[in-house]
N, C-alpha and C positions, 0 to 999 in steps of 0.2 A: 145361587147363581154364581158360576165360576167364569171369570172373564180372562181373556188372554192378557198377559202383562207385557209391557214394553221392555225388551231385553237390552240392557246397556252393557252388561259384562257378565261372563259366566266362566267358572272353572271348567276346563275340558273334561267331559265325561261325567260331570256332576249335575244332578237334577235341579239343584237350587239356582235360582236366578239371584244375582248379587245385588241388583238395584232395580227398583220399579216404583211407579207411583201407586198410591193407595187407591183401591177400587171398591166398588159396592160388593159387600160380602166378606171383606177382609177382617181378620182379627188384628187389633192394634194395641201396642203398649203406649200409654200417654203418661208423661212424667211432668211434674210441676218444675218449672225452671226457677227454683229457689233453693237455698240451702236447707237441707232436711226435707225437701219436698217429697210428697208421696207419689207412687206410681200405681197404675191399674191397667188391667186387661179389659178392653172394651170391644164390642162387636157382637155379631157381624155388622159391619158398617151398612147403614141404610140412609138414603137422602132425607128420609122423614123422621129419623130418630135423633136423639140428643143424649149426651152424658152429663149428668148433674153432679157438680163438685162443690166443695166448700168455697171455691173461688168463682162460682158462676156456672153458666151453662155452656157446654162445648158441643156445638152441632156437628153431627157426623158429616154433614155436607161441607163443613169447613176443612175436614181432613181428606175427603175423597179428592183425588187429583194431585195431592201434595207428594213430594219426595220424602223419604225417610230423613229424620232429624229436622224436619220443618218446624218452625215455631208458629203456634196457633194461639190466638187470644180468645179467652172465654168472655162471655157477656154477662153483665149484672144490671139489674134494674136501677140500683142506687149508685152506679159509677163504674169505673174501669174494672175489668175482670183480671184474671191471672194469665200468665204466659205458660204454655205447655209445649212440650216437644213430643212428636209422634214417631214411633219406630215399629218395625215388624218384630214380633216376639221371637226370641231364640227358643229352642226346644226346652232348655233349662228354665226359662221363664214361663213358658206356656203350660208345662205339665203341672206345676203347683197351683197355677192361677185359673186354669180353665174350669168350666162347670164339671161337677163330679157326682157320681152315684155312690162312690166308695173312696176310701183313702188310696191314693195312687202310690206306686213305687217311686220314691223320690229320686232326683238326679244322682245323688251320692251313691245310692244302692244300684241304680241302673248302670252307671259307669263301671262299677265294680263287677257286676254280672257280665257285662260285655267282655271285660278283661278275663274273667274266670272261664267263660265259654270259649275264649280264643276265636272270636267271631271274625270271619273274613268275607269280603265281597263275593256274592254268588252262593253263599251257604243257604241251606234249608233248615229252619229252626221251628221247633214245636214249643208253643207256650200254652200252659194250662192255667186258666185264671186270668182272663182278659182284663177284668176290672174296668178301670178308667182308660185303658190303652196307653198309659204312660210308658211302660216298658216296651209295649208293642212298637211304638214309634221309634224308640232308641234302637231296637233290634232291626227294624226296617231300614233305618238310615245306615246301620252297620253292614247289612247284607247287600244293600244297593239295589239298583233296578234289575239286576240279573239274579237276585236271590228272592227267597220267599219266607215269610213268617206266617205259620199256620197257628192261629190263636183260638183256643176253645174256652167258651164261657157257658156255664150251666143256665144262666138267666137270660132269656131272650131280650127283655127290656134293657138289661145292663149292656148286652152286646150291641143293641141298636144305638144306645147312647154313646158307646165307645166308638162306633163307626162315625157318628156325627162329630165327635171330638177330633178324630183323625182327618175328616173331610175339611174341618175349619182351620187346620194348621197349614199355613203356606199354600192355600188353595188346593188342598188335597194331594200335595206332591208325594206323600208317602203311601197313599191308598193302593197304587198298583203292586206294592210289595207285601201287602198284608191280606190274608184270606181269613175271614171270620167264620167260625163254626159254633153252633149252639148245641149243648148237651153235656152229659157227664162224660168225662174223658174216656173211661173204660168202655163206654157204650158206643162212642162215635169214632174211636181211633181208627177202626177199619175203614170207615167212610172217608176219613181224612187221608188215609194211605191210598185208597183207590182214586181219590181226586188228584193225587200227585202222579200215580203210575197206574194207568187203566189196566195194564196187563195183570195187576194183582187181583182183579175181580175174579179170576179163575181159581185163585188160591184162598181168598178171603170172602166170607159172607159179610158184606158191609152192613147188613141189618142186625147182626148179632155179634157179641164179643167173640174173640178168637177161639175160646173154648170155655167149658164150664169151669175148668181149673187151669188157667193160663200158666201158672207156675209148674204144675205137673207136666203139661204139654211141653214146656221149654226144657225141663229136665230130661224128658224122654227123647225129644226130637231136636233140641237146639233151636236155632233160628230157622223157622220154616218160610220166612220172607226175607227179601233183600233189605238190609237196613237203609232207611231213607234220610234220617235226620243227622245233621252235623252237630246238633246240640239241642237240649231240652231244658226248659225252665218250668218248674212246678211251684205255683203260688197257691197253696191249698193247705188246710189244717193237717191232713194225714197223707202226705205224698207217698209214704211207703206202701199204701194200699194199691197204688197205681203202678208200681214197679213191674209186676207181672205182665200188665197190658202193654207197657211202653218199651220194655227192655229190648225186645227183638227188633224194634224199629230204629234203635240208636246205633250209629256206626261204631265199630270197635275203636278204642282209644280216644273216644270223644266223651263229652261231659254232660252230666245232669246237674243243674243248679237248683237247689231248693231254698225257698224264701220262707223262713220260719220265725215268728215273733218270740216264741218261748224256748228256753233251753231244754225243757222237758220234751218238747217235740223233737229237738235235735237228738237227744238220747234215744228216743224211740226209733228215729230214722236210722241211726248208726247201728242199732241192734238188728233192725230188719234188713239192712243192706248186706249183712254178713252172709245171707242165704244166696247171694248172687255174686258173680265175679265183678263186683263194684268196689273200687278202692276209695275210701274217704280221704281225699287229698288235702282238704282245707276246710276249716270252719272259721269264718271271720265276722266281725261286727265293725261296720264302717263308721268312722267318726269324721265329721266335717265341721271345721271351726273357722268362721270368717273373722277377719281382723279389720279394724278401722284405722287406716293410715291417712293422715291429712295434716295440712298446715293450719295452725291456729295463731291468733294474735294474742300475745301476752298482755294481760290487763294492766299490770304494774311492772313494766320492764325495767331492767337494770340500766341506769343512765350510761354505764360504761359498755353495755352490750352493743355489738355491731348491728344487731337487728332486733326488732320487737316481735319477731315470728319464732315459733317453735313447732316441732313435729309432735303430733299426738299419735301414739301407737298402742292400741289396746284391743282386746277381743270385742266384737260387737255384742250388743245386748240380746241378740236373738237366742232364745232358749235352745239348748242342745239336749235331745232326748233319744232314747233307744227306738229304733224302728224294727230291725229284724236281724237274725243271724242268717248268713249265706253259707250253705253247705255245698261243697264241690265234690261230686262223685265221678270217678273215671271208669268207663267200661273197659275191663281188662281183657276180655275175650268173648268170642261168639259161642263157645261151648262151656 
């Protein structure tokens, strides 16, 4: 159930509302109002549901109708509960914490992909490998309400779950910019193209791949369709097998970004890309390290010191691990 929210302020032309009360169906971040307190993503909110914490029970009904950053007290049978603060989740918080069917593309990689694609408002982007829709949402926010993200997932159940994830973020604000497709990319790319430009139905048979040998067709005829996409992202084990199917649909001088966990996959992709007018512009591994900067009280202060406070500056204890290599390919020409 999606409810209209009370608009208090908004950035001109931006779909996000800056402030509103929490409503039935919202996803909410709740944080313990104590030093070192934990946070959690809860929801969708329902008047009949509650969130159980180590500091007592937090009824959803106590959150509904409150403004962001409201303090809400939990209840315990044996005494006073804890104090919590409620907020709408940012996209960076929502993607790692929402329910998942597979590992998402994390914010650090998603932000790098947006930069490598050179994404602009109004762009049309093709994504292969919807997964948990984490990257789909980042792309949708970048292309804006006048752009489109066409995302393809081979598993229908995974695609349905991804749609639910998108619908539950900020009351579905990004849904109008995302179009979900189910199937193997090489088998459905023509259907995707026709859904964008109906006139292509006379050129493409949407029920079949472009040709039995798309690579040979391209070498003999070049692009037989008008390029549609301002960028393409491939999150799959063997993206080089899909280059013949997608190459003609990418605009000249635009980019394909491949998300690959293994360096051996990167080497296979680079070898395969040499058969096409595709320039390997960059291969990166994104490292993201958070630091803990805070004021601490010195236990045994120097009597001559002006203050018994000191600054603590150190990396957080969050483990840093490899996620994937990002390979950037630029289309150098139509022929």
